[in-house]
FITORKE-922951 format. One record per residue: z, x, y of N, C-alpha, C in turn; residue in three letters. Coordinates in steps of 0.02 Angstrom, whole numbers, padded with zeros to 5 digits, always signed. Layout:
N
ZXYZXYZXYala ...
This chain:
143
-00261+00045+01236-00290-00011+01227-00276-00042+01153met -00247-00096+01152-00235-00138+01085-00290-00180+01074ile -00324-00171+01019-00387-00223+00997-00360-00278+00966leu -00406-00328+00953-00382-00394+00917-00385-00383+00847ser -00358-00425+00810-00341-00438+00745-00409-00467+00718tyr -00435-00442+00666-00497-00473+00635-00473-00515+00568asp -00477-00574+00573-00454-00625+00517-00500-00621+00459glu -00553-00578+00461-00594-00570+00402-00594-00498+00375asn -00536-00461+00394-00528-00391+00361-00516-00403+00292asn -00527-00350+00247-00524-00353+00175-00450-00375+00155ile -00396-00346+00192-00330-00366+00173-00315-00441+00187phe -00335-00465+00247-00333-00535+00262-00371-00581+00209ala -00425-00557+00183-00453-00595+00118-00412-00588+00063lys -00380-00530+00054-00340-00519-00007-00282-00570-00001leu -00248-00578+00050-00191-00617+00064-00208-00697+00053leu -00274-00713+00062-00295-00783+00053-00323-00789-00019arg -00321-00736-00062-00340-00732-00131-00420-00743-00129asn -00454-00724-00085-00529-00725-00080-00557-00665-00119glu -00516-00619-00124-00538-00559-00165-00478-00536-00211ile -00493-00508-00271-00443-00498-00313-00402-00434-00303pro -00341-00431-00321-00300-00380-00313-00247-00370-00380ser -00230-00310-00391-00177-00299-00437-00113-00294-00404ile -00073-00348-00399-00009-00350-00363+00045-00322-00404arg +00085-00283-00360+00146-00245-00398+00207-00284-00382val +00205-00310-00320+00270-00347-00290+00251-00391-00233tyr +00275-00450-00222+00269-00484-00161+00330-00530-00150glu +00343-00547-00085+00395-00589-00074+00367-00626-00012asp +00411-00669+00030+00382-00708+00081+00347-00675+00134glu +00368-00607+00148+00338-00571+00200+00290-00519+00189asn +00288-00489+00128+00250-00434+00107+00211-00444+00043thr +00157-00406+00029+00123-00398-00030+00113-00328-00045val +00123-00308-00106+00117-00238-00128+00064-00233-00181val +00007-00197-00182-00042-00194-00228-00071-00118-00238phe -00105-00116-00290-00132-00044-00307-00195-00039-00263met -00194+00021-00239-00251+00049-00205-00314+00053-00251asp -00371+00021-00250-00425+00020-00301-00463+00088-00294thr -00454+00129-00236-00482+00193-00239-00427+00248-00224met -00388+00255-00271-00325+00298-00256-00333+00366-00246pro -00287+00394-00214-00282+00467-00197-00237+00497-00245gln -00213+00463-00297-00174+00490-00354-00150+00429-00397gly -00122+00449-00454-00098+00395-00491-00041+00353-00457ile -00038+00292-00463+00018+00251-00440+00016+00238-00365gly -00047+00251-00333-00052+00238-00259-00054+00164-00244his -00004+00146-00208+00001+00075-00188-00004+00067-00104thr -00020+00005-00093-00021-00017-00015+00025-00074-00009leu +00063-00068+00042+00116-00122+00066+00083-00149+00131val +00081-00220+00134+00053-00251+00188+00095-00310+00205ile +00100-00330+00267+00140-00383+00286+00091-00450+00283pro +00125-00504+00274+00080-00566+00264+00058-00588+00336arg +00093-00579+00384+00074-00595+00448+00022-00551+00472lys -00022-00581+00516-00077-00538+00545-00045-00483+00594pro -00072-00426+00584-00048-00374+00629-00105-00316+00614ser -00136-00291+00670-00188-00243+00665-00160-00175+00633arg -00106-00164+00666-00071-00095+00644-00002-00090+00675asn +00031-00035+00671+00095-00018+00692+00097-00034+00771leu +00046-00030+00807+00041-00032+00882+00048-00106+00908leu +00030-00157+00864+00036-00225+00889+00083-00265+00847asp +00116-00236+00796+00162-00268+00756+00221-00284+00788ala +00255-00340+00777+00320-00360+00803+00372-00319+00775thr +00428-00305+00808+00483-00269+00775+00508-00299+00711pro +00509-00371+00709+00522-00396+00645+00486-00383+00590glu +00419-00384+00596+00376-00364+00547+00389-00286+00523ile +00396-00251+00566+00411-00174+00553+00477-00175+00513leu +00534-00202+00530+00593-00196+00497+00580-00225+00428val +00546-00278+00413+00536-00309+00354+00494-00265+00305thr +00441-00248+00334+00400-00198+00297+00425-00132+00273ile +00463-00102+00319+00494-00032+00304+00544-00044+00246thr +00583-00097+00246+00626-00105+00187+00588-00104+00124lys +00531-00139+00124+00492-00144+00059+00456-00078+00044val +00439-00042+00102+00407+00028+00083+00458+00072+00055val +00516+00060+00073+00566+00105+00037+00585+00080-00032gln +00587+00023-00043+00596-00008-00111+00539+00016-00161lys +00480+00009-00137+00426+00027-00177+00415+00101-00186ile +00439+00141-00139+00430+00217-00142+00482+00242-00197ala +00539+00206-00193+00592+00220-00244+00574+00205-00313lys +00544+00153-00318+00523+00129-00391+00460+00168-00412ala +00417+00187-00369+00357+00221-00380+00380+00298-00408thr +00425+00323-00370+00452+00394-00388+00484+00391-00458gln +00517+00339-00468+00551+00336-00537+00504+00317-00597lys +00450+00275-00581+00397+00255-00627+00357+00311-00650ala +00344+00361-00610+00301+00415-00625+00331+00481-00628phe +00402+00484-00625+00443+00541-00626+00413+00591-00574ala +00396+00564-00519+00359+00604-00463+00414+00656-00429ala +00393+00709-00414+00429+00756-00373+00440+00739-00300asp +00399+00698-00273+00404+00672-00210+00358+00608-00199gly +00369+00586-00138+00324+00531-00121+00293+00544-00052ile +00229+00526-00046+00197+00525+00023+00187+00457+00045thr +00207+00443+00110+00198+00377+00141+00164+00393+00196val +00104+00360+00205+00051+00366+00258+00041+00296+00292met +00028+00296+00357+00012+00243+00391-00028+00264+00457gln -00089+00233+00469-00133+00253+00511-00148+00198+00568phe -00167+00220+00626-00169+00171+00683-00235+00184+00727asn -00280+00145+00714-00346+00148+00743-00387+00204+00714glu -00459+00199+00723-00508+00243+00696-00494+00315+00707ala -00477+00334+00763-00462+00407+00780-00411+00438+00730ala -00366+00394+00706-00315+00423+00662-00334+00420+00588ser -00391+00384+00572-00410+00377+00508-00403+00306+00480gly -00381+00260+00516-00377+00195+00494-00451+00162+00480gln -00452+00137+00420-00521+00096+00407-00512+00018+00393thr -00460+00006+00382-00442-00073+00366-00390-00089+00421val -00409-00138+00469-00374-00151+00528-00320-00209+00506tyr -00281-00199+00462-00220-00240+00449-00170-00187+00435his -00112-00194+00461-00057-00155+00452-00048-00135+00382leu -00044-00077+00363-00025-00060+00288-00004+00010+00283his +00037+00027+00239+00070+00080+00218+00047+00106+00148phe +00022+00168+00139+00006+00199+00077+00069+00230+00046his +00083+00220-00018+00134+00251-00057+00103+00288-00113ile +00112+00357-00114+00074+00401-00163+00124+00442-00201ile +00141+00437-00262+00182+00492-00296+00147+00557-00291pro +00192+00603-00280+00167+00679-00275+00200+00720-00326arg +00167+00767-00351+00190+00817-00402+00180+00885-00381phe +00232+00925-00393+00230+01001-00372+00165+01031-00398asp +00132+01070-00347+00073+01106-00375+00011+01068-00381gly +00010+01000-00366-00047+00957-00367-00068+00936-00297ile -00116+00956-00264-00133+00932-00199-00155+00859-00196pro -00140+00832-00138-00163+00761-00128-00242+00758-00131leu -00266+00709-00174-00336+00702-00178-00366+00663-00118gln -00426+00661-00102-00464+00621-00055-00470+00558-00083his -00479+00501-00042-00492+00437-00065-00541+00439-00119his -00540+00408-00175-00596+00405-00223-00664+00375-00195ala -00711+00396-00220-00783+00366-00195-00802+00308-00235asp -00762+00291-00286-00779+00233-00325-00718+00198-00348lys -00729+00132-00369-00665+00094-00383-00638+00119-00453ile -00573+00126-00454-00539+00149-00516-00540+00106-00573ala -00538+00125-00633-00529+00083-00690-00478+00029-00690asp -00497-00034-00698-00445-00084-00682-00387-00081-00733lys -00400-00065-00794-00347-00055-00850-00303-00001-00825ala -00326+00052-00792-00283+00107-00779-00235+00083-00718glu -00268+00049-00672-00229+00025-00613-00174-00021-00639leu -00188-00067-00687-00145-00115-00715-00082-00077-00745glu -00101-00025-00787-00047+00013-00813+00011+00046-00765lys -00028+00068-00716+00013+00098-00656+00064+00044-00625ser +00024-00013-00615+00060-00066-00583+00121-00086-00621ala +00107-00089-00692+00163-00110-00737+00222-00067-00740glu +00206+00000-00729+00256+00048-00729+00303+00037-00662lys +00269+00027-00606+00308+00015-00548+00349-00052-00556ile +00317-00103-00582+00353-00170-00590+00418-00157-00634arg +00410-00120-00685+00470-00105-00727+00522-00067-00691thr +00501-00015-00656+00545+00024-00619+00583-00015-00564ala +00553-00064-00537+00579-00113-00484+00642-00148-00519leu +00633-00163-00577+00689-00204-00616+00753-00159-00620lys +00746-00096-00618+00809-00054-00639+00826-00017-00577ile +00797-00021-00517+00821+00022-00466+00871-00018-00424ile 
């Protein structure tokens, strides 16, 4: 069963600029911003501008568009942090761990020997998030 999209979810509000975000990249179809409760340095989120609860109700066009941006940001993030790898995660409905019901992909730089952290329980320092965002923005210019 596919549930309906909630126009008042936190990412819909972010897209309407009703709440602040540290944006890394955006185009006519997608927005990329820093996760404010990151699981590691450089943790970003990629979302489509068009409403979509998750992968299960997204149109093929949204999926093609967002996947291209996910790859672009993953490459830039790996370069920006000299990461050994990149974790890309995407959840669908509560049973899978989805907590915000707007399609989104997590991109997290990974380093050998360092386990993935749990989501932080408090909002990260804005200055540190901005530093990470700037590193990714810079890497985007050279990839």
